[in-house]
C-alpha positions, 0 to 999 in steps of 0.5 A, a space after each residue: 593275628 600273629 603266627 607262631 614261628 615255632 610252627 614252621 617245618 612241620 609236615 602236617 601229616 596227622 589225619 582227622 582220624 588221628 586227631 579224633 583218637 588222640 582226643 579219645 586217648 587223652 581222655 582215657 589213660 593211666 589215671 583211670 586204669 590204675 589210679 581208680 583202684 586206690 581211689 575206689 578203696 579210699 572214697 568208695 562209690 562217691 568216686 563217680 561223683 568226683 569224676 563227674 564234677 572234675 569231668 565238667 571242668 575238664 570239658 570247659 578247659 578243652 572247650 576254651 582251648 578249642 576256641 583258641 585253636 579255631 582262632 589260630 591253630 598252632 603246634 605250640 598250642 596254649 603256650 603260643 596263645 599265652 604268648 599272644 595274650 600274656 606276652 613272653 613271660 606268660 608263654 615261658 610260665 605256661 611252657 615250662 609248667 606243661 613240660 613239668 606236667 608231662 615230665 612227671 606224668 611220664 614218670 607215673 606212666 613208666 611206673 604204671 607200665 612196670 607195675 602192669 608188666 609184673 602181673 605176668 609171671 615171666 616178669 614177676 621177678 624182674 626189677 621194676 626199674 628195669 621194666 620202667 626203662 624198657 617202657 621208656 626206650 620203646 616209646 622214645 624210639 617210636 616217637 622219634 621216627 615221624 609224626 605219622 608214626 606217632 599218629 598211627 601208634 596213638 590211633 591204635 593205642 586208643 582203639 585198643 583202649 576204647 574197644 576193651 573198655 567198652 567190652 568190659 562195660 558190656 560184660 559188667 552190665 550183663 553180670 549185674 543184670 543176671 546177678 552172676 557172682 563175681 568172686 563169690 559176691 553177687 553184684 547189684 545195688 546191695 554192693 553199695 548199700 550193704 557196704 557203707 553206701 555212697 560215702 562209706 568213709 564220709 564226705 572228706 575222702 571224696 574231696 581229698 582224691 580230687 587231685 588224682 581225679 584231675 590227673 586222670 583227665 590230663 591229656 585232654 588238651 593234646 588235640 590242641 597241640 596236634 592241631 598244628 600238624 594237621 590240615 583243616 584244623 579249624 574243622 577237624 578239632 571242633 568235631 573231635 572236641 564236641 564228643 568229649 563230654 559224652 565220652 567223659 560221662 560214658 567211660 569215666 563215670 559209667 565205668 566207676 559206677 559199674 565197678 562199684 556195683 560189681 565188687 565192694 570198694 574195699 576189694 580194690 587196691 592201689 597196686 592193681 587195676 580195678 578192671 584186672 581185679 574184677 576179671 581175676 575174681 571172675 575167673 574167666 581164663 585169660 581175661 585178666 591177662 588180656 585186660 592187663 595188656 590193655 591197661 599196659 597199652 594205656 600207660 604206653 599211650 600216655 607216655 607216647 603222647 607226653 613225649 609228643 606234646 612236650 617236643 612241640 611245646 619246647 620247640 615253640 619256646 626255643 624259637 622264642 628263646 625261652 628254652 634251650 636251643 637244641 630243643 628247636 632241632 628237627 630230624 629228617 622226619 620233621 620231628 623236634 627230637 631235642 625236646 623229646 629227648 629232654 623230656 625222656 631224660 626226666 623219664 630216667 628220673 622215674 626209673 631211679 624212683 622205681 629203683 629206690 621207692 617202687 611202692 610209693 613212686 606212682 603216688 609221689 609223681 601223680 601228686 606233683 603232676 596234678 599240681 602241674 595239670 592245675 597250673 596248665 589248665 589255669 593258664 588255658 583259662 586265663 588265655 581264654 579270658 584275655 581272648 574274650 576281653 579282646 573280643 569285647 574291645 573289638 580287637 579280635 573276632 571270636 569264632 563260631 566255635 566258642 567257650 559257652 557262658 564266657 566269661 563266667 565259666 572261665 572264672 568258675 573254673 579258675 576258682 575250682 582249680 584253686 580249690 583243688 589245690 587247697 584240698 591237696 594241702 589238707 591231705 597230710 603226707 604226700 599232698 602237703 609235701 607237694 603243695 609245699 614244693 610249689 613255691 620252690 618250683 615257682 622260685 626256680 622258674 622265676 630265676 630261670 626267667 631272669 636268666 633267659 629274658 635277654 635272649 628271649 627279647 633278642 631272638 623273638 621273631 617279631 615284637 608283638 603287634 599293637 592292638 587295633 580295633 577290628 574294622 
């Protein structure tokens, strides 16, 4: 078992409560709080089925990553595991794909933050790009202070998100049980049956929104990255991951079902959080404003996590020579500021996007980010398969915390991810353009590899040790 030289220098100051709430925060983000509105309008109540299906595969991805974390905790996470099982080419592909994932997700997050801020009259006339820049600056400064600062910020972000979403769901259950009108509409099953049923627009829309649903689960893998900066990761991470499945069912599927029972799906829209829509129509003074603050917190939380994760991933790659040298640098707070600043610089592109196409910017970046999420999850599953194969040959020992149903669950998950990519190409417009961009990105990454491969071979800390059967 080889260590990752990129793990050296970290302070190990994340506590179990930080890891637990990072896992929760990764499961509740912009994709649900903002993205669910437009997808409800498109797919109707069937969106809950899409969340349930994608949630199952998201759980399998995280479970596979959890086994690798217990095998060897690393701040480089799946990039480090790709290096161990696929070599430097695999690490290079996994790392830069993940960077693109969070760089584009960051654009979506600052777009969402700017959209939420304009809910309040004081910001209604402020240009969207100005609000986006302010969000990026605020989170960047917080992330650069120390890992403890990140952990505390993410902890309280997650507390706010979980608490508010739980309160909303309790309120929704009371409204449905008492049949209290919401904006003149009486909630209940008739909200679904009288407005086209579960599939009001047919079965195709629920398939076409899959990529957005996959994006909603992006961030679940963050606890794997954070494992490199916590003590007793082999105990803490499995404990945090064991509860993810019921969180997915409770928060994602449960909240979407309640939203469809409260109002017809046609009442929701892509430019407003569905939770804010309900509270606005309910007419509770200040309730919509409070919920809007919560969803703004969710966007900032996602951006905060993205800067954290890419900083660590890029440092792991830089030490191996496959990322710019400056991304390996750490400040006095033991924060890899070089990688964080590089990701933030891409966030500036999101500010530019908000300037030129503020109405379409969220959908444009969310589609591209979804492709990167699919690729990242695919790399995790391939690493898991290779790890399982080595264990079958007696080269490594699998820990007690394991991927269930291996290797079949990995294979089925990979087929699912390929299927979602195919569905994106069927979504004429932004989806098709995104899929067509994949070969271009692959070509750029391939060209980049040929530029850095000599440096990778020359700066790698140590050549891979030969595989030997365990005794």
